[in-house]
C-alpha positions as CSV (number, residue, x, y, z in Angstrom):
1,M,54.6,96.6,263.9
2,Q,57.9,98.1,262.6
3,L,58.1,99.3,259.1
4,T,60.5,97.9,256.6
5,T,62.5,100.0,254.3
6,E,60.0,99.2,251.7
7,Q,57.0,100.4,254.0
8,I,58.4,103.8,254.7
9,I,56.8,106.7,253.1
10,Y,59.2,109.5,251.6
11,P,56.9,112.4,251.1
12,S,57.3,114.5,247.8
13,S,55.9,117.5,249.5
14,D,55.7,119.2,252.9
15,D,52.7,121.4,252.0
16,K,54.9,124.6,252.2
17,P,55.1,127.0,249.1
18,M,58.5,126.7,247.0
19,A,59.4,130.3,247.8
20,D,58.3,132.9,250.2
21,S,58.2,135.9,248.0
22,T,58.1,136.8,244.3
23,I,62.0,137.7,244.2
24,Q,63.1,134.3,245.8
25,Y,60.7,132.5,243.1
26,R,62.3,134.5,240.3
27,W,65.9,133.8,241.1
28,I,65.2,130.2,241.9
29,T,63.5,129.6,238.4
30,Q,66.2,131.7,236.6
31,I,69.2,129.6,238.3
32,K,67.4,126.3,237.5
33,G,66.5,127.6,233.9
34,G,70.2,128.6,233.4
35,C,71.5,125.4,234.5
36,D,68.9,123.2,232.3
37,A,70.0,125.7,229.4
38,I,73.8,124.5,230.0
39,F,73.0,120.9,229.9
40,K,70.3,120.7,227.6
41,D,72.1,118.2,225.3
42,D,73.6,116.2,228.0
43,P,71.1,113.3,228.8
44,N,73.2,112.6,232.0
45,V,72.4,115.8,234.0
46,F,69.7,116.1,235.9
47,V,68.4,119.7,237.2
48,A,65.9,120.1,239.6
49,G,64.3,122.7,241.5
50,D,62.4,122.4,245.3
51,L,62.9,118.3,245.0
52,F,63.2,116.7,248.1
53,W,66.6,114.8,248.5
54,Y,66.6,111.7,250.6
55,P,70.0,110.6,251.2
56,V,69.7,107.8,253.2
57,E,67.6,104.6,252.8
58,G,65.0,103.9,255.8
59,N,65.2,107.3,257.2
60,S,62.5,109.8,255.7
61,N,63.2,112.3,258.4
62,I,66.8,113.0,256.8
63,C,66.0,115.1,253.9
64,Q,66.4,118.6,252.2
65,A,64.6,120.3,249.1
66,P,67.4,122.5,247.9
67,D,65.9,125.6,245.7
68,V,68.1,123.9,243.0
69,M,70.3,120.8,242.6
70,V,72.3,119.7,239.9
71,V,73.3,115.8,239.7
72,F,75.8,114.6,237.3
73,G,75.7,110.9,236.2
74,R,71.9,110.8,236.4
75,G,69.2,110.9,233.4
76,K,66.6,113.6,232.9
77,S,63.4,111.6,233.8
78,D,60.7,113.0,236.0
79,R,61.1,112.1,240.0
80,K,58.6,112.7,242.8
81,S,61.6,112.8,244.9
82,Y,65.6,112.2,244.9
83,R,66.0,109.0,246.7
84,Q,69.5,108.5,246.5
85,W,69.7,104.7,247.0
86,H,67.6,104.5,243.7
87,E,70.3,106.7,241.9
88,E,73.5,104.6,242.2
89,N,73.8,106.3,245.4
90,I,74.9,109.5,243.6
91,T,75.2,112.6,245.8
92,P,73.8,116.1,244.3
93,Q,77.1,117.6,243.2
94,V,75.9,121.2,243.0
95,I,73.2,123.0,245.5
96,F,71.9,126.7,245.2
97,E,69.8,128.1,247.8
98,V,68.3,131.6,247.4
99,R,67.6,133.0,251.1
100,S,64.3,134.3,251.9
101,E,63.6,137.3,254.4
102,S,61.8,134.5,256.7
103,D,64.9,132.2,256.8
104,S,66.6,132.3,260.2
105,Q,70.2,131.9,260.4
106,T,69.9,128.7,262.3
107,K,68.1,127.2,259.5
108,M,70.8,128.2,257.2
109,D,73.5,126.8,259.2
110,K,71.4,123.6,259.8
111,K,71.6,123.5,255.6
112,L,75.3,123.9,255.5
113,V,75.8,121.2,257.9
114,F,73.5,118.6,255.7
115,Y,75.2,119.5,252.6
116,N,78.6,119.2,254.1
117,R,77.7,115.8,255.9
118,Y,76.1,114.2,252.8
119,G,78.6,114.9,250.4
120,V,77.9,117.9,248.3
121,E,80.8,119.2,246.3
122,E,79.7,122.7,245.7
123,Y,77.2,124.8,247.7
124,Y,76.1,128.5,246.7
125,L,73.8,130.7,248.8
126,Y,72.5,134.0,247.6
127,D,70.5,136.4,249.6
128,P,69.1,139.0,247.3
129,A,67.8,141.2,249.9
130,D,71.3,142.1,250.8
131,K,73.0,141.2,247.7
132,D,75.0,138.7,249.6
133,L,76.8,135.8,247.8
134,R,78.6,133.1,249.4
135,G,79.8,129.8,248.4
136,W,81.6,126.5,249.7
137,R,83.5,123.9,247.8
138,R,84.4,120.5,249.1
139,T,88.2,120.3,250.0
140,D,89.7,117.6,252.0
141,G,86.5,116.2,252.5
142,L,85.1,119.3,254.0
143,L,82.8,122.3,252.5
144,D,85.4,125.0,252.9
145,V,84.5,128.6,252.2
146,I,85.4,129.9,248.7
147,D,86.9,133.4,248.9
148,P,86.7,135.4,246.8
149,M,83.3,134.4,245.4
150,I,83.3,137.3,242.9
151,G,84.9,135.9,239.5
152,W,84.5,132.5,240.7
153,V,84.0,129.7,238.2
154,S,82.3,126.7,239.3
155,P,84.6,123.5,238.6
156,R,81.4,121.4,238.0
157,L,79.2,123.9,236.1
158,G,81.6,126.1,234.5
159,V,79.4,129.1,235.4
160,R,81.1,132.2,236.5
161,F,79.8,134.3,239.6
162,E,79.6,138.0,239.6
163,L,77.8,140.9,241.6
164,G,76.5,144.0,239.6
165,D,74.4,146.8,240.9
166,E,71.4,145.0,240.8
167,G,72.9,141.9,242.3
168,L,74.0,138.5,241.5
169,E,75.0,137.7,237.9
170,L,75.5,134.3,236.6
171,Y,77.4,133.8,233.3
172,A,77.6,130.2,231.4
173,P,80.5,128.7,229.8
174,N,79.9,130.4,226.7
175,G,79.7,133.7,228.3
176,E,75.9,134.2,228.0
177,K,74.0,135.9,231.3
178,F,71.3,133.7,233.0
179,V,68.0,135.6,232.2
180,D,64.7,134.8,233.3
181,Y,62.0,134.2,230.5
182,L,60.5,138.0,230.4
183,E,64.3,139.0,229.8
184,L,64.6,136.4,227.1
185,Y,61.5,137.2,225.5
186,Q,62.3,140.9,225.4
187,Q,65.8,140.0,223.7
188,R,64.2,138.1,221.4
189,E,61.5,140.7,220.4
190,Q,64.2,143.3,220.2
191,E,66.1,141.2,217.9
192,R,63.0,140.4,215.6
193,Q,62.3,144.3,215.4
194,E,65.9,145.0,214.4
195,K,65.4,142.3,211.9
196,E,62.6,144.0,210.5
197,L,63.9,147.5,210.5
198,A,67.1,146.0,208.4
199,Q,64.7,144.4,206.0
200,Q,62.7,147.7,205.5
201,R,66.0,149.7,204.9
202,A,67.1,147.0,202.4
203,E,63.7,147.2,200.8
204,R,63.9,150.9,200.4
205,L,67.3,151.0,199.3
206,A,66.3,148.3,196.4
207,A,63.4,150.6,195.5
208,Q,65.7,153.8,195.0
209,L,68.5,152.0,192.9
210,R,65.8,150.6,190.5
211,A,64.0,154.2,190.4
212,A,67.6,155.2,189.2
213,G,67.8,152.4,186.7
214,I,70.2,150.1,188.6
215,E,69.3,146.6,189.5
216,P,70.2,145.8,193.0
217,E,72.1,142.7,193.5
218,A,70.0,139.7,195.0
């Protein structure tokens, strides 16, 4: 019996790990988290990590699971996969891939061909091992190489790309650098400690003024 499009199974997992290493996972979550933060107040921007994307109805063999994808014009609701025909046929406009040491050049070439064929507007590839950053933008119907990438600002995201001594640096439209949760926690802890020290200094100064018979201003 031939399967109809309604009976075709579109898997939400291939039983493979999201990342091949801790560094790849860290970059994936940092990029996704930064994109989430930029569009947290926009209900019509969907950001996902490692989610299966099926661009063609009726063919479950045509799919990719981008490390991070950003889709403008779709809501933030949870999904098991991104089946494009259920999403007003909107293609993910921006794709990020973080290359792992096990990714062959053939595999990466096939991903570029896939994203080119199915309408991605911006595709960014970062190799943390070599600190190599590459990008492509759709021009005249095809993904064309972005050169230079250093200082490039994504037309869709407003994100600026830089390469520092430690590798890739991404900056949100407001100038804030993408950081992972640990860095964010450390920043907040430092701010809290600085606030406490300032309060302690103010209290000591107030006590000294009172001892001198001067009532400090509130």
